[in-house]
C-alpha positions as CSV (number, residue, x, y, z in Angstrom):
1,M,-2.8,-50.8,-32.0
2,I,-0.4,-48.5,-29.8
3,A,3.1,-48.3,-31.5
4,L,6.0,-49.3,-28.6
5,S,7.3,-46.0,-29.1
6,E,4.4,-44.3,-28.0
7,V,4.0,-46.4,-25.0
8,N,7.8,-45.5,-24.2
9,G,7.2,-42.0,-24.6
10,L,4.4,-41.9,-22.6
11,D,6.4,-44.0,-20.1
12,L,9.1,-41.5,-20.2
13,M,7.0,-38.4,-19.9
14,V,5.6,-39.7,-16.6
15,N,8.8,-41.1,-15.2
16,S,10.0,-37.3,-15.7
17,L,7.1,-35.8,-14.0
18,I,7.5,-37.9,-11.0
19,A,11.2,-37.0,-11.0
20,L,10.7,-33.6,-11.1
21,A,7.6,-33.7,-8.5
22,L,10.2,-35.5,-6.2
23,V,12.8,-32.8,-6.5
24,L,10.7,-29.6,-6.7
25,A,8.2,-30.7,-3.6
26,P,10.9,-31.1,-1.1
27,V,13.1,-28.4,-1.8
28,T,10.0,-26.1,-2.0
29,M,8.7,-27.2,1.1
30,W,12.2,-26.9,2.6
31,H,12.2,-23.5,1.7
32,A,8.8,-22.4,3.6
33,L,9.5,-24.0,6.5
34,L,13.0,-21.9,6.6
35,Y,11.6,-19.0,5.3
36,K,7.9,-18.5,6.3
37,R,7.6,-16.7,10.0
38,D,4.0,-17.5,10.4
39,P,3.6,-21.3,11.0
40,R,0.3,-21.9,9.5
41,A,1.7,-20.2,6.0
42,A,4.5,-22.9,6.2
43,M,2.1,-25.1,6.9
44,G,-0.5,-24.4,4.3
45,W,2.4,-24.3,1.5
46,I,4.1,-27.6,2.7
47,G,0.3,-29.0,2.3
48,V,-0.2,-27.7,-1.0
49,C,2.9,-29.3,-2.4
50,L,2.1,-32.6,-0.5
51,L,-1.1,-32.9,-2.3
52,F,0.0,-31.3,-5.5
53,P,3.9,-31.8,-6.1
54,I,4.4,-30.0,-9.1
55,I,1.5,-27.6,-9.1
56,G,2.1,-26.9,-5.5
57,P,5.9,-25.5,-6.2
58,A,4.5,-23.6,-9.2
59,L,2.0,-21.6,-7.0
60,Y,4.6,-20.8,-4.5
61,F,7.2,-19.8,-6.8
62,L,4.5,-17.1,-8.6
63,F,2.8,-16.1,-5.0
64,G,4.6,-17.4,-2.0
65,I,7.8,-15.9,-2.0
66,N,7.1,-12.5,-0.8
67,R,11.0,-10.9,-0.5
68,V,12.9,-10.1,-3.7
69,H,16.1,-9.5,-4.3
70,H,16.7,-6.5,-6.8
71,R,20.1,-4.2,-7.8
72,A,18.5,-1.2,-6.7
73,Q,19.4,-2.2,-3.6
74,L,22.3,-0.7,-4.2
75,W,20.8,2.7,-3.3
76,R,22.0,1.6,0.2
77,D,25.6,2.2,0.7
78,G,27.2,-1.0,1.8
79,A,24.2,-3.0,2.0
80,H,24.3,-6.3,2.2
81,Q,21.8,-9.3,2.3
82,R,22.8,-12.8,3.9
83,R,20.7,-15.2,1.4
84,F,20.0,-17.7,3.6
85,V,19.3,-15.6,7.1
86,D,17.9,-12.1,6.0
87,F,15.1,-13.4,3.4
88,E,12.6,-12.3,5.2
89,R,13.8,-9.4,7.5
90,G,13.3,-6.0,7.2
91,E,16.4,-3.6,7.9
92,E,17.6,-3.6,11.3
93,P,15.7,-0.9,13.8
94,L,17.9,2.1,15.0
95,S,19.1,1.9,18.2
96,E,20.5,5.0,19.2
97,I,17.8,7.5,18.9
98,P,18.5,11.4,19.0
99,C,16.7,14.1,21.4
100,Y,13.7,16.1,19.2
101,G,14.5,19.0,21.9
102,K,11.2,20.9,21.7
103,V,9.1,18.0,20.6
104,Q,9.3,16.2,23.4
105,N,5.7,15.1,24.6
106,E,2.9,12.4,25.4
107,F,4.0,11.5,21.8
108,S,8.0,11.0,22.2
109,P,7.8,7.1,22.6
110,L,6.0,6.9,19.0
111,I,8.1,9.6,17.5
112,R,11.0,7.3,18.6
113,A,10.1,3.9,17.8
114,T,9.2,5.6,13.8
115,Y,12.6,7.3,14.1
116,A,13.9,3.6,15.0
117,L,11.9,2.0,12.1
118,T,12.8,4.4,9.5
119,G,15.9,6.1,10.7
120,L,14.4,9.5,9.2
121,P,14.1,12.7,11.5
122,L,10.6,14.1,11.7
123,L,10.8,17.4,10.1
124,E,8.8,20.9,11.1
125,G,8.2,23.6,9.0
126,N,5.7,21.8,6.4
127,R,2.3,22.6,4.9
128,V,-0.2,20.5,4.3
129,V,-3.5,20.6,2.3
130,I,-6.2,18.4,2.2
131,L,-7.6,17.8,-1.3
132,R,-11.1,15.9,-1.2
133,N,-11.6,13.9,-4.6
134,G,-10.8,14.6,-8.1
135,E,-12.5,17.9,-8.2
136,Q,-9.7,19.4,-5.7
137,A,-7.0,17.5,-6.2
138,F,-6.6,16.8,-10.2
139,P,-6.8,20.6,-11.1
140,A,-4.4,21.5,-8.2
141,M,-2.1,18.6,-9.4
142,L,-2.4,19.7,-13.1
143,D,-1.7,23.1,-11.9
144,A,1.4,21.9,-10.3
145,I,2.7,20.3,-13.5
146,N,2.0,22.8,-15.7
147,G,4.1,25.6,-13.5
148,A,6.9,22.4,-14.0
149,E,10.5,24.3,-14.5
150,R,12.9,21.3,-13.9
151,S,11.0,18.5,-12.8
152,V,8.3,16.3,-12.6
153,D,8.3,12.9,-11.2
154,L,4.5,10.6,-10.8
155,S,4.2,7.5,-9.5
156,T,0.6,6.1,-9.1
157,Y,-1.0,2.4,-9.5
158,I,-3.6,3.0,-11.8
159,F,-2.8,5.8,-14.9
160,E,-6.5,6.0,-16.7
161,S,-6.8,6.4,-20.5
162,N,-10.3,8.7,-19.9
163,A,-10.6,12.2,-20.0
164,S,-8.7,13.0,-16.4
165,G,-5.8,10.7,-17.3
166,G,-5.3,12.7,-20.6
167,A,-5.1,15.7,-18.9
168,F,-2.3,14.6,-17.2
169,A,-0.6,13.4,-20.2
170,E,-1.0,16.3,-22.0
171,A,0.4,18.3,-18.9
172,L,3.4,15.5,-18.7
173,Y,4.4,16.1,-22.5
174,G,3.8,20.3,-21.6
175,A,6.3,20.1,-18.8
176,Q,8.7,17.9,-21.0
177,S,8.2,20.8,-24.1
178,R,9.4,23.4,-21.5
179,G,12.3,21.2,-20.8
180,A,11.4,19.7,-17.1
181,A,12.6,16.3,-17.0
182,V,9.7,14.0,-16.2
183,R,9.2,10.5,-15.0
184,V,6.7,8.5,-14.5
185,I,6.1,5.1,-12.8
186,V,3.0,2.8,-13.7
187,D,2.2,-0.2,-11.9
188,G,2.0,-3.0,-14.4
189,M,-1.1,-4.4,-12.8
190,G,-2.3,-1.2,-12.7
191,D,-1.7,-0.4,-16.3
192,L,-4.1,-2.9,-17.1
193,Y,-6.9,-1.6,-15.5
194,S,-8.2,0.9,-19.1
195,W,-7.3,0.1,-22.6
196,P,-5.2,1.5,-24.9
197,R,-2.3,1.7,-22.1
198,I,-1.6,4.9,-20.9
199,S,2.1,4.3,-20.8
200,S,2.6,3.3,-24.3
201,R,0.5,6.6,-25.4
202,L,3.5,8.5,-23.1
203,R,6.2,6.6,-24.1
204,R,5.3,7.3,-27.6
205,R,5.6,11.5,-26.9
206,G,9.4,10.7,-25.7
207,I,8.1,10.6,-21.5
208,R,10.3,8.3,-19.5
209,V,7.8,5.6,-18.1
210,E,8.7,2.5,-16.0
211,R,6.3,-0.2,-15.3
212,F,6.6,-1.7,-12.1
213,H,6.8,-5.5,-12.6
214,P,4.7,-5.8,-16.0
215,P,3.1,-9.3,-16.0
216,R,4.6,-11.5,-19.0
217,L,3.9,-15.3,-20.2
218,M,7.8,-15.6,-20.7
219,P,9.8,-15.6,-18.1
220,V,7.5,-15.7,-15.3
221,L,8.9,-14.3,-12.5
222,P,8.6,-14.7,-8.5
223,G,7.6,-11.0,-7.2
224,F,4.7,-10.4,-10.0
225,N,2.3,-10.4,-7.4
226,L,4.2,-7.8,-5.7
227,R,2.6,-4.6,-7.0
228,N,3.9,-0.6,-6.5
229,H,0.5,1.0,-4.8
230,R,2.5,4.2,-4.2
231,K,0.9,7.6,-5.3
232,L,3.0,10.5,-5.3
233,L,3.5,13.4,-7.3
234,L,6.8,15.8,-7.2
235,V,7.4,19.0,-9.0
236,D,10.6,20.8,-8.9
237,G,11.5,19.6,-5.8
238,Q,9.7,21.8,-3.9
239,I,5.6,20.5,-4.1
240,A,4.6,17.0,-3.9
241,F,0.9,15.2,-3.7
242,T,0.4,11.7,-1.7
243,G,-2.4,10.0,-0.9
244,G,-4.3,7.4,-2.0
245,M,-5.9,8.4,-5.2
246,N,-5.0,7.3,-8.7
247,L,-5.8,9.1,-11.8
248,G,-8.7,8.7,-13.5
249,D,-12.3,10.1,-14.1
250,R,-14.1,7.8,-11.2
251,H,-12.6,10.3,-8.5
252,L,-14.8,12.9,-9.9
253,V,-17.6,12.1,-7.6
254,A,-19.6,15.2,-8.9
255,E,-19.8,14.1,-12.1
256,S,-23.7,12.6,-12.4
257,A,-22.5,10.5,-15.4
258,N,-19.6,8.7,-13.5
259,K,-20.8,5.0,-12.6
260,K,-18.0,4.2,-11.0
261,K,-17.4,7.0,-8.3
262,T,-14.9,7.1,-6.0
263,A,-14.3,9.3,-3.0
264,D,-11.2,9.9,-1.8
265,I,-9.1,12.4,0.3
266,H,-5.4,13.4,-1.2
267,F,-2.9,15.5,0.0
268,Q,-0.4,18.5,-0.8
269,F,2.8,18.9,0.7
270,Q,5.7,21.9,1.0
271,G,8.2,21.8,3.2
272,P,11.5,20.2,4.2
273,I,9.0,16.9,4.1
274,V,9.5,17.0,0.0
275,A,13.0,15.8,0.4
276,Q,11.6,12.9,2.0
277,L,9.3,12.3,-0.8
278,T,11.7,12.8,-3.1
279,A,14.1,10.0,-1.5
280,G,10.8,7.9,-1.8
281,F,10.2,8.4,-5.5
282,T,14.2,7.7,-6.2
283,Q,13.9,4.3,-4.3
284,T,10.7,3.7,-6.5
285,W,12.4,4.6,-9.8
286,Q,15.0,2.0,-8.8
287,L,13.5,-0.7,-8.0
288,A,11.1,-0.3,-11.3
289,S,14.0,0.4,-13.3
290,G,17.1,-1.4,-11.8
291,R,19.2,1.2,-12.1
292,V,21.1,3.4,-9.2
293,V,20.2,6.5,-9.3
294,K,20.4,9.7,-6.9
295,A,18.0,11.3,-4.9
296,G,18.0,15.0,-5.7
297,S,19.7,17.8,-3.6
298,T,17.2,20.1,-3.4
299,E,16.2,21.5,0.3
300,P,13.1,23.0,0.2
301,S,12.4,25.9,2.9
302,E,10.0,25.9,6.0
303,C,6.6,27.4,4.8
304,G,3.8,25.7,7.6
305,D,3.3,24.7,11.3
306,S,2.9,20.5,10.5
307,R,6.0,18.2,11.5
308,C,5.6,14.9,9.1
309,R,7.9,11.6,8.3
310,V,7.8,9.8,5.5
311,I,7.4,5.8,6.0
312,V,8.2,4.0,3.1
313,D,7.0,0.3,3.2
314,G,7.6,-2.9,0.9
315,P,8.7,-6.4,0.6
316,D,12.3,-5.6,1.0
317,M,14.6,-3.9,2.9
318,N,11.5,-1.7,4.1
319,L,9.6,-5.1,5.6
320,D,7.2,-4.6,7.9
321,K,7.9,-0.6,8.6
322,L,4.3,0.4,8.5
323,S,2.9,-2.2,10.6
324,H,5.6,-1.4,13.1
325,V,4.4,1.9,13.2
326,L,0.6,1.5,13.5
327,M,0.9,-0.6,16.1
328,A,3.2,1.4,18.2
329,A,0.5,4.4,17.2
330,I,-2.6,1.9,18.7
331,A,-0.5,1.3,22.1
332,Q,0.0,5.0,22.2
333,A,-3.4,6.0,22.0
334,K,-5.2,7.6,25.3
335,S,-8.7,8.5,23.9
336,S,-9.3,7.9,20.7
337,I,-8.6,6.1,17.6
338,R,-10.5,7.0,14.2
339,I,-9.8,4.7,11.4
340,M,-11.1,4.8,7.7
341,T,-10.0,2.2,5.1
342,P,-11.7,0.8,2.2
343,Y,-10.6,-2.7,3.0
344,F,-9.8,-3.5,6.5
345,L,-8.2,-7.1,7.0
346,P,-5.5,-6.6,9.4
347,P,-3.1,-9.0,11.0
348,R,-4.4,-11.2,13.7
349,E,-1.7,-8.7,16.0
350,M,-3.4,-5.8,14.9
351,L,-6.5,-6.7,15.6
352,T,-5.8,-7.8,19.2
353,A,-4.2,-4.5,19.5
354,L,-7.2,-2.6,18.3
355,Q,-9.5,-4.8,20.8
356,T,-6.9,-4.0,23.6
357,A,-7.1,-0.2,23.0
358,A,-10.6,-0.4,23.7
359,L,-10.3,-2.4,26.5
360,R,-8.3,0.3,28.2
361,G,-10.8,2.6,27.8
362,V,-9.7,4.2,24.2
363,V,-12.4,4.7,21.7
364,V,-11.9,3.0,18.7
365,T,-14.1,4.1,15.4
366,L,-13.5,2.2,12.0
367,V,-15.6,3.3,8.9
368,L,-16.0,1.4,6.1
369,P,-18.1,1.6,2.6
370,E,-21.1,0.2,2.7
371,K,-20.8,-1.0,-0.8
372,N,-17.4,-2.0,-1.4
373,N,-15.9,-2.1,-5.3
374,L,-14.7,-5.5,-4.0
375,P,-17.7,-7.7,-3.3
376,Y,-15.3,-10.7,-1.7
377,V,-13.3,-8.1,0.4
378,H,-16.7,-7.2,2.0
379,W,-17.6,-10.4,2.4
380,A,-14.1,-11.3,4.1
381,M,-14.6,-8.5,6.2
382,R,-17.9,-8.9,7.3
383,N,-16.7,-12.6,8.9
384,M,-14.2,-11.2,11.1
385,L,-16.1,-7.8,12.1
386,W,-17.7,-9.5,15.4
387,E,-14.3,-9.6,17.0
388,L,-14.6,-6.0,17.1
389,L,-17.9,-5.6,18.1
390,Y,-17.4,-7.7,20.6
391,Y,-14.8,-5.6,22.4
392,N,-17.4,-2.4,21.9
393,V,-15.1,-1.1,18.9
394,R,-17.4,1.0,16.8
395,V,-18.3,-0.1,13.2
396,V,-20.0,2.0,10.8
397,Y,-21.2,1.7,7.2
398,Q,-21.0,4.8,5.3
399,A,-23.4,5.1,2.0
400,P,-22.5,5.3,-1.9
401,P,-20.4,6.6,-3.2
402,F,-17.7,4.0,-2.4
403,N,-15.1,5.8,-0.4
404,H,-11.3,5.2,-1.5
405,S,-9.7,7.3,1.5
406,K,-7.4,6.0,4.5
407,L,-7.0,7.8,7.6
408,F,-5.5,6.9,10.9
409,L,-5.9,9.3,13.8
410,V,-4.9,9.2,17.4
411,D,-5.8,11.3,20.2
412,G,-7.1,14.0,17.6
413,Q,-3.6,15.4,17.1
414,Y,-1.4,12.3,15.1
415,L,-2.3,11.4,11.6
416,L,-1.2,8.8,9.3
417,I,-2.0,9.1,5.7
418,G,-0.9,7.5,2.1
419,S,-1.1,4.8,0.0
420,A,-1.8,1.8,2.3
421,N,-4.6,-0.1,3.4
422,L,-5.2,-2.5,6.5
423,D,-4.7,-5.7,4.9
424,S,-2.3,-8.6,4.1
425,R,-1.9,-7.0,0.5
426,S,-0.7,-3.9,1.6
427,L,1.4,-4.5,4.8
428,R,2.9,-7.1,3.5
429,L,2.7,-7.5,-0.6
430,N,2.8,-3.8,-2.1
431,Y,5.3,-1.2,-1.8
432,E,3.6,1.5,0.1
433,L,4.2,5.1,0.8
434,S,2.7,7.2,4.0
435,V,3.3,10.1,6.0
436,E,2.4,10.6,9.6
437,I,1.3,14.1,10.6
438,Y,1.5,15.8,13.9
439,D,-0.7,18.8,13.6
440,P,-3.7,19.3,16.0
441,L,-5.6,21.7,13.9
442,L,-5.1,19.5,10.6
443,A,-6.6,16.4,12.9
444,V,-9.4,18.1,14.1
445,E,-10.2,19.1,10.6
446,L,-10.3,16.0,9.6
447,E,-11.6,14.2,13.1
448,Q,-14.6,16.7,12.0
449,E,-14.9,15.4,8.5
450,F,-14.6,11.6,10.6
451,E,-17.7,12.4,12.7
452,R,-19.9,13.8,9.4
453,R,-19.2,10.5,7.8
454,V,-19.8,8.3,11.3
455,A,-23.2,10.8,11.6
456,G,-24.2,9.9,8.0
457,G,-23.5,6.4,8.3
458,V,-25.2,3.2,9.4
459,E,-23.4,2.0,12.8
460,L,-23.2,-2.2,12.5
461,G,-24.2,-4.3,15.6
462,L,-23.4,-7.6,17.0
463,S,-27.1,-8.7,16.1
464,D,-26.3,-7.8,12.4
465,L,-23.5,-10.1,11.9
466,D,-25.0,-12.9,14.1
467,G,-28.5,-12.6,11.9
468,R,-27.0,-13.4,8.5
469,S,-27.9,-16.8,6.8
470,L,-26.2,-19.7,7.0
471,L,-25.4,-19.5,3.7
472,S,-24.0,-15.9,3.9
473,R,-21.7,-16.7,6.6
474,S,-20.6,-19.6,4.6
475,R,-19.3,-17.5,1.6
476,D,-18.0,-14.4,4.2
477,A,-15.8,-17.2,5.7
478,L,-14.7,-18.9,2.3
479,C,-13.4,-15.5,1.1
480,W,-12.1,-14.5,4.7
481,L,-10.1,-17.9,4.1
482,F,-8.3,-16.0,0.9
483,S,-7.8,-12.8,2.9
484,P,-4.0,-13.1,2.9
485,Y,-3.9,-13.0,-1.0
486,L,-7.1,-10.4,-1.8
């Protein structure tokens, strides 16, 4: 026989859960209604909270809050955020844009738009070197670290504890032992890609390491779904490396024993742009550490012909900057748009802009991996590619190994590179870093490589997608349904 005390205890627990649901669900629905800019997202979260009045608010707390408040916002002098107004607003664009003099050309509207969004000038006199795969990138990066005299700053999403990762660790130890100040940022989730974690190994040797939003059971804080995807290496304030490449053996594509071959393109920078990249690292360090620090005062001299500008993007004051730059570049295109990305799940507005560009006569070409390292992303992409093919956008699958490169080229003159993919995670949730480059010679070199990939790939046709079985189409559509969170 059940004791009366047990019945009373059960009733009390049930009543407490009901009371909790009656408080949490309405508050969460109100929050989604007030702050979500997309009515579909707001309606979705409201529906989840109605159906699951306790689990729904918990999911919203973990995954639905895209904007974070952090102490590092103090790096902006006088920065102030109105809690009930600016929750999903980025920094207000500039209204007064300086004249660039001799760089006035057909790209002036895009140059103006990016300045308005970033507040950063387009810098001349930079030298940019293309580094293909780990075979070229890793030796150049290690040589720079081994020659460091004053400082080494490194930010990466994945830092593997294998031979390549170990080589970087040893180089960092060596730089610190020579008296250079070494700082390392590893994303908290990316740090778990290999075991034992290399961040622990670095800390044991005295390297200053910050894990970005490391996952923890308690306390579970909103924002753990917001990852630092930036890849950046800075040495002595004079040389920088950025792009899409992580640190690990997977990028050694010439190794026959490598079962996870991942092709990629990285870039080496010298010149005034290094100062902007240094400021980008400073922002990331403040985000990870919660401590306010000043950016370096080094001003590298001009040493090349490329004009460059950094675009820092993330779910903070930099919200939507990269998306707007991409949209402005698509609108600017007159003859060609070439896109290479491993993950292509763009927002509806960007999809429409590409369709419109194709209707205007712009040749739009999209190059994707034939075999993706994330099958569910590949399936989700297949569900929406018909919308591009229908408007005569070329879609090409390139053969293995899996290509992780991220390139965006317009009219053979404008190039956008960096860590961001063209999906909701990169454009809304991740902290990303990109560099726009105006350099016709560099753009031509990358266009030629792009066309080689196209020539060696398989062009996708509308009939290929229409010919999928009903089971495949259903699976692809189901994955696409979750595309904002992939």
